[in-house]
N, C-alpha and C positions, 0 to 999 in steps of 0.2 A: 207315658205309659201310665197309666193309675193301677195299683194292684187292687185285685177284686178282694171284696168282702163276701163275696159270695157262699151260699150255703153250700153243705157238701155234694148236694146232686151236679151243680155246676162244675166243681171239680172234677166229677167222675165223666159229665158230658166231655171235657176236655179232654182228658185220657182218653177217651172212647175215640174221638176226633182225630187224634194225633196216630192212635192204632188203625183206625179205618183209612187213612192216609198213606199209610205203610202198605197196608194190604192190598189197596188200589194199585200202588205202585208197581208191587210186585206181579198183579193180573195184569198189568198191561205191558210187561216186559222192562219196566223203567226201574231206575235202581231207586231203593227205597232212601230217605234224607230225613234225618232230624234237625232242627235249626232252634239255635238261642240267643240271645243278643252277648255279643262279648263285651268282658269286663276286664280286658285282660293289662289295659295300660290307661295311662291320664289321657291319652288322646282319644279314646273310643267312649269318655263319658263325658258327663256336662255339669256344671255347676250352679245349683240356683239358690239363690240366698235364703229362702223361705224354707228349704226343703234341704240342703248341702248335696252329697254326689247324687247324680240321677242319670238315667240313661237319656242320650238327647232323640229327639223326634226323627232324625234318620240314622238308624242304627246299623253298624257291621255287626254281621250275621256269623255263628259259627255254624259251620255243616259239619254234619257228622253222616257220613254215607257209606253203605256197605260193598263199594267197589273201591275203597282205599285202604290197603292194608293197615295204615296207622291208625284208622277210624271204628276198623271192626269192632274192636273192644270195647271202644266208648259207647259205642251203637248198641252192644250187649249189657252192658253196665247201667246205662241210661234205660231200656226197655224192660229190665231186672227190675230196678227200683218203681220204675210206673206200675208195674203189675202188684208190686208190695203195697204200694200207695193205695192203688185202687181197692186191694181187698181190705186193708186198714179201714178205709172210708166205708164201704160198704157194711164192716163189721161193726162200727165205732170203735176200732180199739185203736190204740197207741204202741210203738213201740221206739226203743234208742237206737240211734246209728250203730252203735255198738252190736245191737239184736241183729241188725241186718248184715254187719261184717260176717257176724259169727253163721249166720245161715249160707255165706256164698265166699268163705275167707279165701279160696285158691281164685276166685274171679275179679275181688276187688284190692286184695295185696295187703294193704293198709288201711287205718281209720282214717288218715288225711284222704285217700281216695274217695271214700264213702263220702266225707263232707263235700268234697268238690262235686260230685255227682248229684247230690240233694240240692245245691246251690243251683246247678243248672237245669234240673228238673223244674225247680219252682218258677226259674226265670223263665224256661220254655213254656210252661203253663201259665205265668203271669200271674202267680199267686204267693203270698208270703210262704215262708218253710213251714211256721209252725200251723200253717191249714195242712199239710200234708199228712199230719198225723205221725210223723217223725221227730222225736225229742231229742236236744241234746243235753247230757247232763249239765245243769246249771250248776256253777260253782259260786256264784255272787251271793254277797251277804246284805242284810239291811237291817236298820235300828234305828230307834228313836219314834217319833210321834207319827207312826203310821199304822193305821189298822184295815183288815181286808178280809174276805171270805175265800177259802177256796172251794173246790168244784163239788168238795161233798158237804157244803153247809157249814165247815168249821170256820170258827172265828180266830184270827192271828193278830195278835197285838205285839208291834214290834217294839215296845216298850219293856214289855217285860224279857230282856233276854239279857246276859250277861255277856255272849260271843257273837250275837247277830241271829237273824231269821236268814235261813234258806229261802232264796228267791225262786219262786216254781218256773219250770220251764216253759211253761204255757200260759197266754192268757185265760183261759178257764178256770186258773186258778188265783187268778188277781181280781176278785170281783168286788164290788160295793166299796172301793176305795173310799178312806177317810183321814184327814189329817188338820190338825189346827196349827201346824209347823210353819216357820217364818221362810225358811229354805231351806236347799238340799244342798248336801257336800256330797259330791264325788271324789272317791280319795283313791288312789291308784292300787295301794297294795294293803293284803289284808294285815300285815305289820302296822301299819298307819292305824287301820280301822280299830284293830283290839287295843290298840295306844289310847284312844281317844275314849271308847267306852272304859277303860281300866281307868282312864284321869275324871271319867263322869261328864264328859264335855257335855253331854244332852242337858244335864242337870245344871250345872255353872252357866252354860250359855242362854239356856233358852229353847224354846221348840223349835226343832231341827230333826232332821231326816239325814240319816248318814249312808251311803250305798257303796259297797266296793265290788268290783268285777275280780277281784285278786288277779291283777295285772290285764291282761288283754280282755275285754269284756265279753261274755257269751251274749246271745241272741236275749235268752232271757232278763239279763241285769238290764240291757240295753230297753228292753221293752218297758219293763218297770216303769224306767226314768222315764220313758217318753210318756208313759201313760200318767205319771205324776205332772210333769209339766202341762201336758193336753190340760187336766182337769182340774187344776189348782193354780196354774198359772205363777208358780213359784219362783224365785230367783233361783239359778242351778249353778253352783260354784265346783271346780274342778282343781283338787289337790294332787300335785304329780310330781314326779322326780324333775328336775333342771336337768334333762338330759334327753336325748332323741327318741328313746324307748317312751320316756313318761309323755312327752308332745304327743308323738303317734296315739297312745291310748285317748288322750284328752280330745284329739283331732277325729277321732273313732266316735268318740260319746256325740262329738258336735255337730260333724258333719258326714259320718259314716264313711266305713270303706267303701274302694272301688268294687269289689267284688259283691257287695249286697247294694249296688246301686240300682237293682229293679225293686229293692223294699226299703229302702233308707226312707220314704216318706214316714215309715212306722217305727223308726226307731232311733232317729237323730232328734237332738236337741240344739238346734242353731243360736239359741239365746245363751245357751253356756258359758260362762267368763271363768278365766284362767288366773287363777288364786292365786297359786304359787306351785312351788317355790320358784319365783321368776328369777332370769339371770340378773336382774337388777336387784334384787333383795341381796344376791352374793357380796355384792360391794357395800349396800347400805347396812347390812348385818357386820359386817367385816369379819365374814366367816375366815377361819383359818386355812391356810393351803392345806395343811396334812388332813384335813377333814373334805377336801374336793377330790378330784379324779380329773387326769386330761383326758380329752377326747382324742378317740382313735381315728384311724384313717376312714373306718366304716361310719364312725359318728359323723365325720365331717362331710361324709356322701351323704347321709340319711338327712341331714339339716340344711343342705344345697338341695337335695330332690324337694324337701317340704317347702322351701322358698319359691319352687317354680310350680307348683298346682295350682289348680284354678281358685281354689279359696283364698290363696295368699295374697293380699293386695301389696305391692309395694310402697316403702316408707309408711305403711301401717303400724300400730302399736306392736302387733303381733311379729310382724317381720322385723323390726327392729329390736325387739328381744331376740329372736332366733339371729341374728345378725351379730347381735353383741356377746352372745354364745361362740358364734365361731372365732371372733376376734379374740377372745379371751382364752380360747382351748381349753377351759374347763368346763365341766358337769359337776351336779352336786345333787345326792340324795336326801331325802328328806329327813333320814336319820342324823345328817350333820349337824341339824338343829340342836339335838341332844348333848351338843361341845358347849350348847350356851347354857343348858337347864333340861333337866330331863323332862321337865312339864312343861317347856316352852313352846312347844307347837300347840298344845292344846289351851294354856292359860295365857300364853301373852301374843304369839305369832297369828293364829287364827282370829280371834276374837279383834285385835287391832286392824287386821287386813280388812275384814268385813265392815266394822264399823268405819272405818276410813278411807272406803271406797277405792283401796288399793287393788284393782284387778285389772286385767286385759279382756 
């Protein structure tokens, strides 16, 4: 399936078709049904090296029917969001997921429910989520050699920041991107991002773009990274903790998540490289045991799960790094490099890794 870049009129037509099908089912005395592709497990998604995690040609469908007590509430939530999306597109307005929650808090119950319903609606209509005029608050930051214009025509220069520029939530505010950067660094944590800015990494290293999603990345952050990769063909490097959570975050940037399998083609960067911290770096740098942590049972289960995913090739460099972490029973946060020197990450570790080609 190829997600559409259709104009708003096409999305309105698709919503109308869904509603018409429900109405016709009721008129015929049949049970109304809504359906969308399942993304509940790794078994129902596929892997494409050029894209990442995608939906297969033959898809397992989730069917939401009005004759099923368990799905009646889901049916109501989906139709409610369809109604909101239809009005937003008609009026060319945007709202946040939080706005939708407060319109009907008793119906949705929590913010996480809204997130799931919006994902399912986008999947059902086969459009990217940001085309629904429903925005999630973007927490990501960008700094370095990047300029763009927002939807109001304002020029944004990411060089002129001491703490990072807030990444827009929608591609309408990421227009006319320009950069002379040599590469992009994607860092897991805001603390690492701020450390690199404090250490003037961009000035010392050269022209570079630095991005952080402040942990697990939101759609806006992933969308901007993909647009940069598409347009400028720059090498992209991930700097994350050497632990299951950091590896998971890197894999979402690289291959996407299974829940977003219907739109990963607009969000993933399959060319992304794992720069560090690599499990092999723990040994190379002789990091002291008191700066490391032991893997929990949950960590070990997560790493085992990662090794079984469709994008993990047995005996590949990536798989060997994960296996090494399991065997050592240890994990390391980026902050452990401070035990060597407070400026070690920005002045020594990253430059030597990048210039030395030491990545996975």
